VEXDREN-2710 file (C-alpha; in Angstrom, 1 decimal):
% VEXDREN-2710
k/r/px/py/pz
1/UNK/158.3/57.7/182.8
2/UNK/161.4/56.7/184.6
3/UNK/162.0/53.5/182.6
4/UNK/164.8/54.1/180.1
5/UNK/166.0/50.8/178.9
6/UNK/162.9/48.7/177.9
7/UNK/162.7/45.2/176.5
8/UNK/159.5/44.1/174.7
9/UNK/159.0/40.5/174.6
10/UNK/156.3/38.1/173.5
11/UNK/155.4/35.3/171.0
12/UNK/155.8/35.9/167.4
13/UNK/152.7/37.8/166.1
14/UNK/151.9/39.1/169.5
15/UNK/152.3/42.8/168.4
16/UNK/155.7/43.6/169.9
17/UNK/156.8/45.8/167.2
18/UNK/153.5/47.8/167.0
19/UNK/153.5/48.2/170.6
20/UNK/157.2/49.3/170.8
21/UNK/156.6/51.9/168.0
22/UNK/153.6/53.3/170.1
23/UNK/155.9/53.2/173.2
24/UNK/158.7/55.0/171.4
25/UNK/156.4/57.7/170.1
26/UNK/155.0/58.4/173.6
27/UNK/158.4/58.3/175.5
28/UNK/160.7/59.6/172.8
29/UNK/163.1/56.7/173.5
30/UNK/165.1/55.3/170.6
31/UNK/163.6/52.1/169.2
32/UNK/165.5/49.1/167.9
33/UNK/163.9/46.2/166.3
34/UNK/166.1/43.0/167.1
35/UNK/164.9/41.5/163.8
36/UNK/166.7/44.3/162.0
37/UNK/169.8/43.5/163.8
38/UNK/169.6/39.8/163.5
39/UNK/168.6/39.5/159.9
40/UNK/170.2/40.6/156.6
41/UNK/168.2/41.9/153.8
42/UNK/168.7/38.6/152.0
43/UNK/166.7/36.9/154.7
44/UNK/169.7/35.3/156.2
45/UNK/170.5/35.5/159.9
46/UNK/173.7/36.4/161.7
47/UNK/175.6/34.5/164.3
48/UNK/174.9/35.0/168.1
49/UNK/178.2/36.6/168.3
50/UNK/177.6/38.9/165.4
51/UNK/174.4/39.9/167.1
52/UNK/175.9/40.7/170.3
53/UNK/178.4/42.9/168.6
54/UNK/175.6/44.8/167.0
55/UNK/173.6/45.0/170.2
56/UNK/176.4/46.0/172.5
57/UNK/176.8/49.6/171.5
58/UNK/173.1/50.0/171.7
59/UNK/172.8/48.4/175.2
60/UNK/175.5/50.6/176.5
61/UNK/173.6/53.9/175.7
62/UNK/171.6/55.7/178.2
63/UNK/168.2/54.9/176.9
64/UNK/166.3/52.5/174.3
65/UNK/163.4/50.3/173.5
66/UNK/164.4/46.8/172.0
67/UNK/161.6/44.6/170.7
68/UNK/162.1/40.9/170.2
69/UNK/162.8/37.6/171.9
70/UNK/165.9/35.9/170.7
71/UNK/166.4/33.9/173.8
72/UNK/170.1/33.3/173.0
73/UNK/170.8/36.9/173.9
74/UNK/167.9/37.6/176.3
75/UNK/169.9/37.3/179.5
76/UNK/172.6/39.5/178.2
77/UNK/170.1/42.3/177.1
78/UNK/168.2/41.9/180.4
79/UNK/171.3/42.7/182.3
80/UNK/171.3/46.2/180.9
81/UNK/167.5/46.7/181.0
82/UNK/165.4/48.8/183.5
83/UNK/162.2/47.1/182.5
84/UNK/160.6/44.1/180.6
85/UNK/157.2/44.4/179.0
86/UNK/155.6/41.0/178.1
87/UNK/152.9/40.8/175.6
88/UNK/151.4/37.6/176.7
89/UNK/149.0/37.2/173.7
90/UNK/147.0/34.0/173.0
91/UNK/148.2/31.7/170.2
92/UNK/145.2/32.3/167.7
93/UNK/145.8/36.1/167.8
94/UNK/149.4/35.6/167.3
95/UNK/148.7/33.2/164.4
96/UNK/146.5/35.9/162.8
97/UNK/149.2/38.5/163.4
98/UNK/151.8/36.4/161.6
99/UNK/149.4/35.8/158.7
100/UNK/148.4/39.6/158.4
101/UNK/151.8/40.8/158.2
102/UNK/153.0/38.4/155.6
103/UNK/153.8/39.9/152.2
104/UNK/153.9/43.4/153.6
105/UNK/157.1/45.7/153.8
106/UNK/157.8/46.4/157.6
107/UNK/160.1/48.7/159.3
108/UNK/161.0/46.0/161.8
109/UNK/162.5/43.5/159.5
110/UNK/164.9/44.1/156.6
111/UNK/163.0/41.9/154.1
112/UNK/159.4/40.9/153.2
113/UNK/158.2/37.5/154.0
114/UNK/156.4/36.1/150.9
115/UNK/154.5/33.3/152.7
116/UNK/153.3/32.6/156.2
117/UNK/156.5/31.3/157.8
118/UNK/155.5/27.9/159.2
119/UNK/158.6/28.1/161.7
120/UNK/157.1/31.3/163.2
121/UNK/153.6/29.7/163.5
122/UNK/155.4/26.7/165.3
123/UNK/157.3/29.1/167.5
124/UNK/154.1/31.0/168.4
125/UNK/152.4/27.6/169.2
126/UNK/155.2/26.5/171.5
127/UNK/155.8/30.0/173.2
128/UNK/153.4/29.9/176.1
129/UNK/154.5/26.3/177.2
130/UNK/158.1/26.3/176.2
131/UNK/159.7/29.7/175.6
132/UNK/158.0/31.8/178.1
133/UNK/158.8/29.8/181.2
134/UNK/162.5/30.0/180.3
135/UNK/162.2/33.7/180.0
136/UNK/160.3/34.2/183.0
137/UNK/162.9/32.3/185.1
138/UNK/165.6/34.6/183.7
139/UNK/163.4/37.8/184.5
140/UNK/162.9/36.5/188.1
141/UNK/166.7/36.4/188.5
142/UNK/166.9/40.2/187.8
143/UNK/164.8/41.6/190.7
144/UNK/165.9/45.1/190.0
145/UNK/164.1/45.0/186.5
146/UNK/160.6/46.2/186.5
147/UNK/158.2/43.7/185.0
148/UNK/155.0/44.6/183.3
149/UNK/152.9/41.8/182.1
150/UNK/150.2/42.6/179.5
151/UNK/147.7/39.9/178.8
152/UNK/146.2/40.9/175.6
153/UNK/146.4/43.5/172.7
154/UNK/143.7/45.3/174.5
155/UNK/145.8/45.5/177.6
156/UNK/148.7/46.7/175.5
157/UNK/146.6/49.5/173.9
158/UNK/145.2/50.5/177.3
159/UNK/148.7/50.7/178.8
160/UNK/149.8/53.0/176.0
161/UNK/146.7/55.1/176.4
162/UNK/147.2/55.5/180.2
163/UNK/150.9/56.4/179.5
164/UNK/149.8/59.0/176.8
165/UNK/147.4/60.4/179.3
166/UNK/150.0/60.7/182.0
167/UNK/148.2/58.1/184.2
168/UNK/151.3/55.8/184.5
END
């Protein structure tokens, strides 16, 4: 795989972190979950400036995978990327994904969500209509960046399988 700086984006609950872990396992690229950079263990988030300060040394390295949206830093992250992989998963699947992970410790976020976060459900509901068009416009402004659009979790799993088999 010639891609060496990869952003994984998609709605909350789409399976970005799971996909990113699989991609990192196959490629050997270092994986960074933006949630771990953006949130403190207390469940409080940091400012955009602090997030960029945490991101900057990572972005300037030779290779990485970063999963997460955070549109406030997306254009900046994209300026370093060689590829963007979009998990464009339907709202119902995302809603189930959010509910299924609630209450479980995860390596991609530094705290455990004790109840289904209503703000994430709302963000997932609004993603296709409001967030995604803005992100696509930014991506279209970076023609040197390879764009991979996966339309379901099955597409994501098939992509990883083909990569594992050397067919990509």
